[in-house]
C-alpha distance (Angstrom), angle and dihedral (degrees) to the residues before:
residue distance angle dihedral
X1 . . .
X2 3.77 . .
X3 3.77 126.7 .
X4 3.81 123.0 -135.8
X5 3.82 129.2 -144.7
X6 3.78 116.8 -90.8
X7 3.81 92.5 -116.1
X8 3.80 123.1 35.1
X9 3.79 122.7 -163.7
X10 3.79 123.5 -154.5
X11 3.78 90.0 -105.5
X12 3.81 92.5 53.1
X13 3.81 115.4 121.7
X14 3.81 89.3 -140.0
X15 3.82 117.5 82.9
X16 3.79 121.0 -149.0
X17 3.81 92.2 -159.1
X18 3.77 135.3 -4.0
X19 3.79 139.3 164.2
X20 3.78 99.5 -85.4
X21 3.82 91.4 167.7
X22 3.81 88.7 69.7
X23 3.80 90.2 58.4
X24 3.80 92.4 44.0
X25 3.80 88.0 56.5
X26 3.79 89.3 48.9
X27 3.81 89.0 56.6
X28 3.78 104.3 41.6
X29 3.81 110.5 12.2
X30 3.81 97.9 98.7
X31 3.78 92.9 43.5
X32 3.80 90.2 48.0
X33 3.82 90.6 54.0
X34 3.79 92.5 52.2
X35 3.81 95.2 43.7
X36 3.81 92.1 46.8
X37 3.81 90.8 50.5
X38 3.82 89.5 62.4
X39 3.80 97.7 34.9
X40 3.81 94.5 -109.4
X41 3.81 97.9 117.0
X42 3.84 108.5 109.4
X43 3.80 109.3 -96.2
X44 3.79 96.9 -140.3
X45 3.81 89.9 61.8
X46 3.78 89.2 65.8
X47 3.80 134.1 40.7
X48 3.81 113.0 -45.3
X49 3.82 95.3 -150.4
X50 3.84 115.9 137.6
X51 3.81 90.8 -115.7
X52 3.82 91.9 56.7
X53 3.80 91.5 46.1
X54 3.80 91.4 52.9
X55 3.81 91.4 44.9
X56 3.81 89.5 50.9
X57 3.81 91.5 49.9
X58 3.80 91.0 46.5
X59 3.82 89.8 52.7
X60 3.82 89.9 52.6
X61 3.81 91.3 50.5
X62 3.83 92.2 47.7
X63 3.81 93.7 49.7
X64 3.80 93.7 47.3
X65 3.81 89.9 44.3
X66 3.82 91.9 52.8
X67 3.81 92.0 51.1
X68 3.81 90.3 49.3
X69 3.82 88.3 46.4
X70 3.81 88.3 60.8
X71 3.80 98.0 39.6
X72 3.82 107.6 43.5
X73 3.85 101.8 48.1
X74 3.82 91.5 43.1
X75 3.82 92.4 47.7
X76 3.82 89.8 51.7
X77 3.81 89.5 47.5
X78 3.82 90.9 54.2
X79 3.81 92.3 45.1
X80 3.81 97.0 45.8
X81 3.81 108.6 27.8
X82 3.81 112.5 20.5
X83 3.80 114.5 92.8
X84 3.81 109.5 163.2
X85 3.81 121.7 78.2
X86 3.79 98.9 -126.4
X87 3.80 94.0 52.8
X88 3.80 89.8 49.3
X89 3.80 91.0 52.0
X90 3.80 91.1 42.2
X91 3.81 90.9 61.5
X92 3.80 95.9 36.7
X93 3.80 90.8 72.5
X94 3.83 95.6 54.6
X95 3.81 90.7 43.8
X96 3.80 91.6 52.4
X97 3.81 88.9 48.7
X98 3.83 90.5 54.0
X99 3.80 89.0 50.9
X100 3.82 89.7 51.0
X101 3.80 91.2 50.7
X102 3.80 92.1 48.9
X103 3.82 92.7 51.3
X104 3.83 93.5 46.1
X105 3.79 92.3 48.0
X106 3.80 93.0 49.6
X107 3.82 89.4 47.9
X108 3.82 92.0 52.9
X109 3.81 91.3 48.7
X110 3.80 91.8 46.6
X111 3.83 91.8 50.5
X112 3.80 94.3 45.8
X113 3.82 93.0 120.5
X114 3.80 92.0 49.8
X115 3.81 90.8 49.1
X116 3.80 88.4 51.4
X117 3.82 91.1 52.6
X118 3.82 90.3 49.1
X119 3.81 92.1 50.9
X120 3.80 91.5 48.1
X121 3.80 88.0 49.9
X122 3.81 90.2 54.0
X123 3.82 91.0 49.8
X124 3.80 91.2 48.9
X125 3.81 91.9 50.8
X126 3.81 91.9 53.1
X127 3.79 91.5 46.4
X128 3.81 92.1 52.9
X129 3.81 96.7 43.2
X130 3.80 104.4 96.4
X131 3.79 103.8 145.8
X132 3.78 111.9 99.1
X133 3.82 93.8 -136.2
X134 3.80 93.4 49.1
X135 3.78 91.1 47.8
X136 3.81 91.6 49.7
X137 3.82 89.7 54.8
X138 3.80 92.1 50.6
X139 3.80 93.0 45.4
X140 3.80 90.5 52.3
X141 3.80 91.1 51.7
X142 3.82 92.5 44.5
X143 3.81 91.0 52.4
X144 3.80 90.1 48.4
X145 3.83 89.9 51.6
X146 3.81 89.5 47.3
X147 3.81 91.2 54.9
X148 3.80 91.5 49.3
X149 3.80 90.1 49.5
X150 3.82 90.9 52.0
X151 3.81 92.8 49.0
X152 3.80 91.4 47.3
X153 3.81 91.7 49.2
X154 3.80 92.6 48.9
X155 3.81 91.6 50.6
X156 3.80 95.4 47.4
X157 3.80 98.7 44.3
X158 3.80 91.9 38.8
X159 3.80 91.8 55.3
X160 3.83 89.6 47.4
X161 3.81 90.7 53.7
X162 3.80 91.5 51.0
X163 3.80 95.7 44.7
X164 3.81 100.6 41.9
X165 3.81 101.3 32.3
X166 3.81 115.2 13.9
X167 3.82 98.1 42.4
X168 3.85 98.8 50.4
X169 3.81 93.4 40.0
X170 3.82 92.3 49.6
X171 3.81 89.3 49.3
X172 3.80 88.6 59.4
X173 3.77 129.4 -148.3
X174 3.78 122.4 -47.0
X175 3.80 118.6 -126.0
X176 3.79 119.8 -158.2
X177 3.79 109.3 -159.9
X178 3.80 96.2 -166.7
X179 3.82 93.5 55.0
X180 3.85 96.1 28.2
X181 3.81 92.1 -130.6
X182 3.80 130.1 139.7
X183 3.80 119.5 -166.5
X184 3.81 143.5 157.1
X185 3.83 113.5 -104.3
X186 3.80 116.0 -121.9
X187 3.80 123.1 -132.5
X188 3.82 86.9 -140.3
X189 3.84 103.2 40.7
X190 3.79 117.8 -149.4
X191 3.80 123.9 -133.6
X192 3.80 111.8 -112.4
X193 3.80 88.0 -133.5
X194 3.82 85.2 74.0
X195 3.80 101.6 36.4
X196 3.80 137.6 -31.3
X197 3.82 103.9 -115.1
X198 3.81 92.7 -172.5
X199 3.78 90.9 84.8
X200 3.81 124.1 84.1
X201 3.03 131.0 -89.6
X202 3.82 90.2 16.2
X203 3.81 90.1 63.9
X204 3.81 93.1 53.5
X205 3.81 93.2 44.1
X206 3.79 93.2 51.9
X207 3.79 91.9 44.1
X208 3.81 94.7 56.3
X209 3.80 94.6 39.6
X210 3.81 88.4 53.3
X211 3.82 89.1 50.1
X212 3.80 90.3 54.3
X213 3.81 91.0 44.9
X214 3.80 90.1 48.6
X215 3.79 92.0 55.0
X216 3.82 89.4 47.5
X217 3.81 90.6 54.2
X218 3.79 89.9 49.9
X219 3.82 89.9 47.6
X220 3.80 88.9 56.6
X221 3.80 90.0 49.2
X222 3.82 91.4 48.6
X223 3.83 91.1 46.0
X224 3.81 92.1 54.1
X225 3.81 92.3 49.0
X226 3.81 94.2 43.7
X227 3.80 93.0 48.4
X228 3.80 89.6 51.2
X229 3.80 92.2 49.2
X230 3.81 96.6 46.7
X231 3.81 96.7 47.5
X232 3.80 96.3 41.2
X233 3.81 95.7 44.8
X234 3.80 90.1 47.7
X235 3.82 88.5 54.6
X236 3.81 89.0 50.2
X237 3.81 90.0 51.5
X238 3.79 92.1 51.6
X239 3.81 90.3 48.5
X240 3.81 89.4 52.8
X241 3.80 89.3 51.3
X242 3.79 89.6 49.9
X243 3.80 89.1 52.8
X244 3.81 88.8 58.3
X245 3.79 90.4 49.8
X246 3.80 91.0 52.1
X247 3.82 91.2 48.7
X248 3.82 88.6 56.3
X249 3.80 94.8 42.6
X250 3.81 95.7 104.7
X251 3.82 101.2 40.5
X252 3.79 100.2 25.2
X253 3.80 130.4 -138.8
X254 3.82 138.2 -113.7
X255 3.79 93.7 -89.4
X256 3.81 95.8 40.1
X257 3.78 126.9 92.2
X258 3.81 119.0 -112.9
X259 3.80 95.0 -117.0
X260 3.81 114.8 94.8
X261 3.80 92.4 -154.4
X262 3.80 91.0 56.3
X263 3.80 91.5 47.5
X264 3.80 89.2 52.0
X265 3.80 90.8 49.5
X266 3.82 91.8 50.0
X267 3.83 92.1 49.7
X268 3.80 94.0 47.3
X269 3.82 92.5 47.5
X270 3.80 91.3 49.8
X271 3.80 91.4 47.3
X272 3.81 91.3 52.3
X273 3.81 90.1 46.5
X274 3.81 92.0 53.1
X275 3.80 92.1 47.7
X276 3.80 89.8 51.7
X277 3.80 89.6 50.8
X278 3.82 90.9 50.9
X279 3.81 89.4 48.0
X280 3.81 90.6 51.7
X281 3.81 90.5 46.7
X282 3.79 88.3 52.2
X283 3.81 89.4 51.2
X284 3.81 90.8 52.4
X285 3.80 96.2 45.0
X286 3.81 108.7 31.2
X287 3.83 94.2 88.0
X288 3.81 92.3 43.9
X289 3.81 90.0 47.9
X290 3.81 92.0 50.4
X291 3.81 91.4 51.3
X292 3.82 89.5 47.4
X293 3.81 94.1 48.8
X294 3.80 96.3 46.5
X295 3.80 95.3 37.6
X296 3.79 95.4 46.7
X297 3.80 91.1 48.1
X298 3.81 89.4 58.4
X299 3.80 96.0 38.1
X300 3.80 93.7 49.8
X301 3.80 86.7 54.0
X302 3.82 92.2 49.4
X303 3.80 94.0 44.6
X304 3.79 91.8 49.3
X305 3.80 88.0 52.3
X306 3.83 91.8 48.1
X307 3.82 91.4 49.9
X308 3.81 91.4 52.9
X309 3.80 93.7 46.2
X310 3.82 95.6 45.6
X311 3.81 90.2 49.0
X312 3.79 88.9 55.4
X313 3.80 91.7 45.3
X314 3.82 91.5 48.3
X315 3.82 99.1 -130.9
X316 3.80 98.1 146.9
X317 3.83 98.5 -175.8
X318 3.80 93.0 50.6
X319 3.80 90.6 44.1
X320 3.83 92.0 53.8
X321 3.81 90.9 47.0
X322 3.79 92.3 53.4
X323 3.81 91.2 47.0
X324 3.83 89.9 53.4
X325 3.80 90.7 48.2
X326 3.80 90.0 48.9
X327 3.82 90.8 52.8
X328 3.81 90.9 46.8
X329 3.82 94.1 51.2
X330 3.79 91.4 45.1
X331 3.80 91.5 51.2
X332 3.81 92.2 48.6
X333 3.78 94.7 52.7
X334 3.81 90.7 43.0
X335 3.81 89.2 52.5
X336 3.80 92.5 54.6
X337 3.80 92.7 47.9
X338 3.82 94.1 42.7
X339 3.81 92.3 51.5
X340 3.80 90.6 49.9
X341 3.80 89.5 50.8
X342 3.82 91.7 51.2
X343 3.81 92.9 52.3
X344 3.82 92.3 48.0
X345 3.81 91.9 48.8
X346 3.81 93.0 49.2
X347 3.82 90.7 50.1
X348 3.80 90.5 52.3
X349 3.80 90.4 47.9
X350 3.81 90.2 63.4
X351 3.80 91.0 63.1
X352 3.82 92.1 45.6
X353 3.81 93.6 50.7
X354 3.80 91.4 44.2
X355 3.79 89.3 58.4
X356 3.82 95.1 42.5
X357 3.81 97.4 55.8
X358 3.83 121.6 91.7
X359 3.79 92.4 -92.4
X360 3.82 89.5 151.8
X361 3.82 88.1 70.7
X362 3.79 92.1 63.3
X363 3.79 111.8 107.1
X364 3.79 123.0 -114.2
X365 3.79 117.6 -23.7
X366 3.81 95.2 -23.8
X367 3.81 90.5 108.7
X368 3.82 88.6 69.2
X369 3.82 88.0 74.0
X370 3.80 88.2 66.3
X371 3.81 88.9 61.4
X372 3.80 88.4 59.0
X373 3.82 91.3 54.6
X374 3.81 91.4 48.3
X375 3.80 91.4 50.0
X376 3.82 91.8 47.2
X377 3.81 91.2 50.4
X378 3.79 93.8 49.4
X379 3.82 91.8 51.8
X380 3.81 97.1 37.7
X381 3.79 122.9 137.1
X382 3.79 122.2 -92.6
X383 3.76 134.6 -155.7
X384 3.80 109.9 -102.4
X385 3.77 140.2 175.8
X386 3.79 104.9 -113.5
X387 3.82 91.8 -29.0
X388 3.81 85.6 -72.3
X389 3.81 108.1 86.5
X390 3.80 125.4 36.0
X391 3.79 112.0 -130.0
X392 3.79 103.9 -121.7
X393 3.78 141.6 125.5
X394 3.80 89.7 -94.8
X395 3.82 88.6 56.3
X396 3.80 89.1 53.2
X397 3.79 88.9 53.9
X398 3.80 89.8 50.0
X399 3.81 90.6 51.9
X400 3.81 92.1 51.6
X401 3.81 92.7 46.6
X402 3.80 91.9 47.9
X403 3.82 91.8 48.8
X404 3.81 91.6 50.6
X405 3.82 90.3 48.3
X406 3.81 90.8 51.7
X407 3.82 89.7 46.5
X408 3.81 92.0 54.0
X409 3.80 90.5 48.0
X410 3.80 91.1 48.2
X411 3.80 92.8 51.4
X412 3.80 91.7 50.4
X413 3.80 92.0 49.4
X414 3.81 93.8 48.8
X415 3.81 99.5 38.6
């Protein structure tokens, strides 16, 4: 898209060739690891051999099977054996989380082709970014996305470790004097109509399978968040690069051609390309975002209720676990809303910069092209949750307020 000078010195800010694969790995490597671990990485981006296709399909079946393994027996346990209100509510939260994970996983599998196109778009952008200043902008954004991915991963897997391992082990084994049995309680109890998990080694088998399934559910949660971060932050980086192009529209730059009309054409084409990428990202993520918004609203309510109840009961280990889960869910929903806010702000910045440049120095009617860029920026696409709710900081506030309102209603109904 951009021409380079006929002779390039070592000090030139324009690179003839560079290792773009290194920067691609910087952008997507962590997300690729997580998606591949659950079989959600697009198949066509890897080897297309029959063995790999079958392995990929087997991974999908295993992940879905593990989520169902958690959900169905526990749902039957709640329906058939639980009688008191608090226990019913205590298991409703985990069951709703399993449903969230199932829907997000199916959405990622369904949008595999779109994810592949997005990843190829990211690779193409790195390959075509040869100006040192543009590359520095993209590297800064990629490193920022990488830090967010690491924080998200730590939160999700850390909460899984507390909930599936630390909490049941700290609670200790239960001894029933009438039946003379000692067993480890499960975080997802199983209905006795299916199997009696009080007996050994059934208890141990179910405990460790549930641990594995729990980490799979958290991997799906981390994958959804990481995919959102990587794609959205990459779009923000490209918008920042476009801002630099617009700033140099009038006077040009080392890697730009000398013709103003060609510079305008390059900028408009890049702007349209970025908007299409954001639109595709929205297509990939809007179902996941809707599940996250609705699910987190309910789960924040449930977790707040669990924290209050466990504080009154005095079970410190369970109380700490629920507090960690509450922080993790809050961070996840904040991440979605914050990323949506960043994309919207960067889109608006294009129109502001377009107006602030010396457009009056453009000859003839060329300045009218700037009006087109301003109009495109003001009507640009946004990241939404199911095309219903805009992802923004104000939406995050609405989620928190709604969760607190539900929590107050729940306490009044159960008091």
